[in-house]
C-alpha positions as CSV (number, residue, x, y, z in Angstrom):
1,M,104.1,100.1,70.3
2,T,101.5,98.2,68.3
3,A,98.3,99.7,66.9
4,D,96.1,98.0,69.4
5,T,98.2,99.1,72.4
6,L,96.1,100.7,75.2
7,P,96.3,104.5,75.5
8,S,99.4,105.6,77.3
9,Q,97.5,107.3,80.0
10,E,95.2,104.3,80.9
11,T,95.7,102.8,84.3
12,L,96.7,99.1,84.3
13,A,96.0,96.5,87.0
14,I,99.1,94.4,87.3
15,A,99.5,91.5,89.8
16,F,103.0,90.4,90.8
17,L,104.1,87.1,92.2
18,G,107.5,87.6,93.9
19,D,109.5,88.3,97.0
20,P,107.9,91.4,98.6
21,N,111.1,92.1,100.6
22,S,113.5,92.1,97.7
23,I,114.8,95.5,96.8
24,H,114.5,94.6,93.1
25,T,110.8,93.7,93.4
26,R,110.1,96.8,95.5
27,R,111.8,99.1,93.0
28,W,110.0,97.5,90.0
29,T,106.6,97.6,91.6
30,G,107.2,101.0,93.2
31,Y,107.9,102.6,89.9
32,L,104.6,101.3,88.4
33,A,102.7,102.4,91.5
34,D,104.2,105.9,91.2
35,R,102.9,105.9,87.6
36,G,99.4,105.4,88.9
37,H,98.9,101.8,88.0
38,R,97.0,99.4,90.4
39,I,99.7,97.1,91.7
40,T,99.1,94.0,93.8
41,L,101.7,91.7,95.3
42,I,100.5,88.2,95.8
43,V,102.4,86.5,98.6
44,G,102.1,83.4,100.8
45,Q,99.7,83.6,103.6
46,N,102.3,83.4,106.4
47,L,105.1,85.4,104.7
48,T,106.1,88.5,106.7
49,V,106.2,91.7,104.6
50,N,108.9,93.9,106.0
51,P,108.3,97.7,106.5
52,G,109.1,100.0,103.7
53,L,106.9,98.7,100.9
54,P,106.4,101.5,98.4
55,A,103.1,103.4,98.7
56,G,100.2,102.3,96.6
57,I,101.0,98.6,96.6
58,Q,98.3,96.2,97.8
59,I,99.0,92.8,99.3
60,E,96.9,89.7,98.6
61,R,97.5,86.3,100.3
62,F,97.2,82.8,99.0
63,V,98.0,79.3,100.3
64,P,101.5,78.6,98.9
65,Y,102.8,75.2,97.8
66,T,104.0,73.0,100.6
67,R,105.6,69.5,100.4
68,R,102.6,67.6,101.7
69,P,102.7,63.8,101.8
70,V,101.5,63.8,98.3
71,H,103.3,66.5,96.2
72,L,100.4,66.8,93.7
73,F,98.0,67.6,96.5
74,G,100.2,70.5,97.7
75,A,100.3,71.8,94.1
76,F,96.6,71.5,93.8
77,V,95.9,73.4,97.0
78,A,98.3,76.2,96.0
79,G,97.0,76.4,92.5
80,R,93.4,76.6,93.5
81,S,94.1,79.3,96.1
82,F,96.2,81.3,93.7
83,R,93.5,81.1,91.0
84,K,90.9,82.4,93.4
85,V,93.0,85.4,94.1
86,L,93.4,86.1,90.4
87,E,89.7,85.7,89.8
88,R,89.1,88.3,92.5
89,L,91.7,90.7,91.2
90,N,91.1,90.2,87.5
91,P,94.4,91.9,86.6
92,D,95.3,93.0,83.1
93,V,98.7,91.3,83.4
94,L,100.2,88.7,85.8
95,H,104.0,89.1,86.3
96,A,106.0,86.3,88.1
97,H,109.4,87.4,89.3
98,Y,111.6,84.3,89.6
99,L,111.0,81.2,87.4
100,T,111.0,78.3,89.8
101,G,107.8,78.2,91.9
102,N,106.4,81.5,90.8
103,G,106.6,80.7,87.1
104,W,105.0,77.3,87.7
105,L,102.1,78.8,89.6
106,S,101.5,81.3,86.8
107,W,101.3,78.4,84.3
108,I,99.0,76.2,86.3
109,S,96.7,79.1,87.0
110,G,95.7,79.2,83.3
111,F,95.8,83.0,83.4
112,H,97.0,85.0,80.4
113,P,98.9,87.1,79.7
114,Y,101.6,86.3,82.2
115,V,105.2,87.4,82.3
116,I,108.2,85.6,83.8
117,T,111.3,87.5,84.8
118,V,114.2,85.1,85.3
119,W,116.7,86.3,87.9
120,G,119.7,84.0,87.6
121,S,120.0,81.0,89.8
122,D,116.4,80.1,89.1
123,V,117.0,79.3,85.4
124,L,120.8,78.6,85.6
125,I,120.8,76.3,88.6
126,T,117.5,75.4,90.2
127,A,115.6,74.7,86.9
128,R,118.3,72.0,86.1
129,E,118.4,70.2,89.4
130,S,115.8,67.5,88.7
131,W,113.6,66.1,85.9
132,R,110.6,67.6,87.7
133,A,112.2,71.0,87.8
134,R,113.2,70.8,84.1
135,I,109.6,69.9,83.1
136,H,108.0,72.6,85.3
137,S,110.4,75.2,83.9
138,R,109.8,74.2,80.3
139,L,106.1,74.4,80.7
140,S,106.2,77.7,82.5
141,L,108.5,79.4,80.1
142,H,107.0,78.0,76.9
143,G,103.5,79.1,78.1
144,A,104.6,82.6,79.1
145,D,103.4,85.5,76.9
146,L,106.7,87.3,77.7
147,V,110.0,86.4,79.4
148,T,112.4,89.1,80.5
149,G,115.9,88.9,81.8
150,T,118.8,91.2,82.7
151,S,121.4,89.9,80.3
152,D,121.6,88.2,76.8
153,Y,123.1,85.2,78.5
154,L,120.2,84.8,80.9
155,L,117.7,85.1,78.0
156,R,119.6,82.4,76.0
157,A,119.4,80.2,79.1
158,A,115.7,80.8,79.3
159,V,115.2,79.9,75.6
160,A,117.2,76.7,76.2
161,A,115.0,75.9,79.1
162,G,111.8,76.4,77.1
163,A,111.0,80.0,76.4
164,R,110.1,81.1,72.9
165,S,112.8,83.4,71.6
166,K,110.3,85.8,70.0
167,R,108.7,86.4,73.3
168,T,111.9,87.4,75.2
169,R,113.1,90.9,76.0
170,L,116.2,92.3,77.7
171,I,115.0,94.4,80.6
172,H,117.4,95.5,83.3
173,F,116.4,96.0,86.9
174,G,118.2,99.2,86.2
175,V,120.2,101.7,88.1
176,D,119.0,105.0,89.5
177,M,121.4,107.2,87.5
178,H,120.7,110.2,89.8
179,R,121.8,108.4,92.9
180,F,124.5,106.1,91.7
181,T,127.0,108.7,90.5
182,P,130.7,109.5,90.9
183,G,131.3,111.7,93.8
184,P,133.7,112.7,96.6
185,D,135.0,110.3,99.2
186,P,132.3,110.0,101.9
187,V,134.4,111.2,104.8
188,E,131.8,110.7,107.5
189,L,131.2,107.0,106.5
190,R,134.9,106.4,106.3
191,A,135.4,107.9,109.8
192,R,132.5,105.9,111.2
193,L,134.1,102.7,110.0
194,G,137.5,103.7,111.1
195,L,139.0,103.5,107.6
196,Q,140.9,106.8,107.4
197,G,144.1,106.3,105.4
198,R,143.1,102.8,104.2
199,R,142.4,101.6,100.7
200,V,139.1,99.9,100.5
201,V,138.0,96.8,98.5
202,F,134.2,96.6,98.7
203,S,132.7,93.1,98.3
204,P,129.0,93.8,98.3
205,R,127.5,90.4,97.5
206,T,125.7,88.4,100.1
207,I,128.0,86.1,102.2
208,G,127.1,82.7,100.9
209,P,128.9,79.8,99.2
210,I,128.1,80.9,95.7
211,Y,129.7,84.3,96.1
212,H,133.2,83.0,97.0
213,H,134.2,85.6,99.6
214,E,137.0,83.2,100.7
215,T,138.8,84.1,97.4
216,V,138.6,87.8,98.4
217,I,140.0,87.1,101.8
218,A,142.8,85.0,100.4
219,A,143.6,87.9,98.0
220,L,143.5,90.3,100.9
221,A,146.3,88.4,102.7
222,R,148.5,89.0,99.7
223,L,147.7,92.7,99.3
224,P,149.5,95.6,101.1
225,Q,148.7,96.3,104.8
226,D,146.8,99.5,104.1
227,V,144.2,97.5,102.1
228,V,141.0,96.4,103.8
229,V,137.9,94.4,102.6
230,V,134.4,95.7,103.5
231,M,131.5,93.3,103.3
232,T,128.0,93.0,104.9
233,R,126.5,90.4,107.2
234,H,123.0,91.2,105.9
235,L,121.3,87.9,104.9
236,A,124.7,86.2,105.5
237,D,124.9,82.5,105.7
238,A,126.1,82.1,109.4
239,A,128.2,79.1,108.7
240,E,129.9,80.7,105.7
241,L,130.6,83.9,107.7
242,A,132.2,81.8,110.5
243,K,134.4,80.2,107.9
244,L,135.5,83.5,106.6
245,E,136.3,84.8,110.1
246,S,138.3,81.7,110.8
247,Q,140.1,82.1,107.5
248,A,140.9,85.7,108.1
249,A,142.3,84.9,111.6
250,Q,144.5,82.1,110.2
251,L,145.9,84.4,107.5
252,G,146.5,87.3,110.0
253,V,144.0,89.7,108.3
254,A,141.1,89.6,110.8
255,D,141.6,93.3,111.6
256,R,141.4,94.1,107.8
257,M,138.2,92.2,107.2
258,I,135.4,94.7,108.0
259,V,131.9,93.3,108.2
260,V,129.2,95.9,108.6
261,D,125.8,94.8,109.9
262,S,123.9,95.9,106.8
263,V,124.0,98.5,104.0
264,A,120.7,100.2,103.3
265,H,120.1,100.6,99.6
266,G,120.1,104.3,100.1
267,D,123.6,104.1,101.5
268,M,125.0,102.0,98.7
269,P,126.3,104.9,96.6
270,D,128.5,106.1,99.4
271,F,129.9,102.6,99.9
272,Y,130.8,102.5,96.2
273,R,132.4,106.0,96.3
274,M,134.5,104.9,99.3
275,A,135.8,101.9,97.5
276,D,139.0,101.9,95.5
277,V,137.9,98.6,94.0
278,V,134.6,96.7,94.0
279,V,134.8,92.9,93.7
280,S,132.1,90.4,92.7
281,V,133.6,86.9,92.4
282,A,130.4,84.8,92.2
283,A,130.4,81.3,90.7
284,S,127.1,82.1,88.9
285,D,125.4,85.3,87.9
286,G,122.6,86.0,85.6
287,G,122.7,89.8,85.7
288,P,125.3,91.6,88.0
289,I,123.4,94.4,89.5
290,T,126.2,95.4,91.9
291,V,128.7,95.4,89.1
292,I,126.5,97.8,87.1
293,E,125.9,100.0,90.2
294,A,129.6,100.2,90.8
295,L,130.3,101.2,87.2
296,A,127.6,103.9,87.4
297,A,129.4,105.3,90.4
298,G,132.6,105.3,88.5
299,R,134.3,102.6,90.5
300,P,136.6,99.9,89.0
301,V,135.4,96.4,89.3
302,V,137.1,93.0,89.6
303,S,134.7,90.2,88.7
304,T,134.6,86.5,87.8
305,D,134.7,85.8,84.1
306,L,131.0,84.9,83.6
307,P,129.0,85.4,80.4
308,S,126.6,88.0,82.0
309,V,129.6,89.9,83.4
310,R,131.5,89.7,80.2
311,E,128.7,91.7,78.6
312,W,129.7,94.6,80.7
313,I,133.5,94.2,81.4
314,A,135.0,92.5,78.4
315,D,135.2,95.6,76.2
316,L,135.6,98.0,79.1
317,D,138.4,96.4,81.1
318,P,139.2,92.7,80.3
319,T,142.1,92.6,82.8
320,A,139.5,92.8,85.5
321,L,137.9,89.4,84.7
322,V,139.2,86.5,86.7
323,P,138.5,82.8,86.9
324,V,136.1,81.5,89.7
325,G,138.0,80.7,92.9
326,D,141.4,81.9,91.6
327,A,143.0,83.8,94.5
328,D,146.2,84.6,92.5
329,A,144.4,86.1,89.6
330,T,142.0,88.0,91.9
331,T,145.0,89.4,93.8
332,T,146.7,90.5,90.6
333,A,143.6,92.1,89.2
334,I,142.9,94.1,92.5
335,A,146.5,95.2,92.8
336,Y,146.6,96.4,89.3
337,L,143.5,98.5,89.7
338,L,144.7,99.9,93.1
339,D,147.9,101.1,91.5
340,R,146.5,102.2,88.1
341,D,147.4,105.6,86.7
342,P,144.8,108.2,87.8
343,A,144.2,109.4,84.2
344,Q,143.5,105.8,83.2
345,K,141.1,105.4,86.2
346,D,139.2,108.6,85.2
347,D,138.9,107.4,81.6
348,L,137.6,104.0,82.7
349,A,135.1,105.7,85.0
350,R,133.9,107.9,82.2
351,R,133.4,105.1,79.7
352,A,131.7,102.9,82.3
353,R,129.3,105.6,83.2
354,V,128.3,106.3,79.6
355,D,127.7,102.5,79.0
356,V,125.4,102.2,82.0
357,E,123.5,105.3,81.0
358,E,122.9,103.9,77.6
359,R,121.9,100.3,78.6
360,A,120.8,100.1,82.2
361,D,119.1,103.4,83.2
362,E,116.3,102.4,85.5
363,R,113.7,104.8,84.2
364,A,114.4,103.9,80.6
365,N,114.1,100.2,81.3
366,M,110.9,100.6,83.3
367,E,109.4,102.8,80.5
368,R,110.1,100.0,78.0
369,M,108.5,97.5,80.4
370,E,105.4,99.7,80.8
371,L,105.0,99.7,77.1
372,L,105.2,95.9,77.0
373,Y,102.6,95.6,79.7
374,R,100.3,97.8,77.7
375,E,100.8,95.7,74.6
376,L,99.9,92.5,76.5
377,A,96.9,94.1,78.2
378,A,95.7,95.4,74.8
379,R,95.9,91.9,73.3
380,R,94.0,90.5,76.3
381,A,91.3,93.1,75.9
382,A,91.0,92.4,72.1
383,H,90.8,88.7,72.7
384,R,88.0,89.2,75.3
385,R,86.1,91.4,72.9
386,G,86.5,88.8,70.2
387,R,85.0,86.2,72.5
388,A,82.0,88.4,73.5
């Protein structure tokens, strides 16, 4: 904390620009609202905000960017509308969750201080898709007073895209260590899904092309008959799900591919506890939240060998890292974990839990973020006093 930091008890006004229906946005803003800060989510005028938004969070609307016949006109309308909201709110800090779109709006608003949190695909994929995206990303990141990300790899990508390294901080979305804990097998959940006597591979990522569930289904066909794969159709790409169902039928494992309608965040700990192995075989990942949650719950993980995942798995269990799209390697890694000696499993679970507690505890990360907000707000206040 710096000498000019605001007193720790002083209430902050923080405006967020992000997806109000994302569990990550809701957890982040909900923590700050619980701490007594004035939290406002700024969202597009026609965006539906689903029920369940944490108490104490206000919603403000603006006219979002649309691809009008002249792109610059669409940007002008969105920028003007967004600036008017900021003038009305006059927050201490503006925080954009997700670089592309939200980061750009923050930059063109002219407001300071603003924070950008890069999530993954925004800086790793979308920001590189066109010259316009690269320019927008560079301006947005370079102008940011602070850039946060959930892995060292993601922060390096942000710096390469324009962020100033001295203004970057590693802040995890974090894991609720009181909820995501090792525990007994959830008998009721297992019975409800008809999985008594089965070994469970849980594949929690959204069903979409980037997450390569087809690799998991190909591996399933090579694993013993008592093994099933559980995944969720929540936010699933319909075409991708249809491909998976067709693949499972052709391989003769349709009855071993269990797709639940959705998994509420509150139910995730039990799904992890039911799993013998958790898999995450994405082609790109900036910060593997599901991997970290699984480790916190003491479950072994098979994941693609990506830089952000390596930060968690390389020292813990390098045999669990597999190439993207490699069904043979994925099968071998899952089979090895399924049959691993119980004493080895217990040791792995213990070391994984300690690592997550030290690095990704939700409360500790949000406390660090709160201090960063205070530093930024104090600088703004000092700057405004200097201009008076």
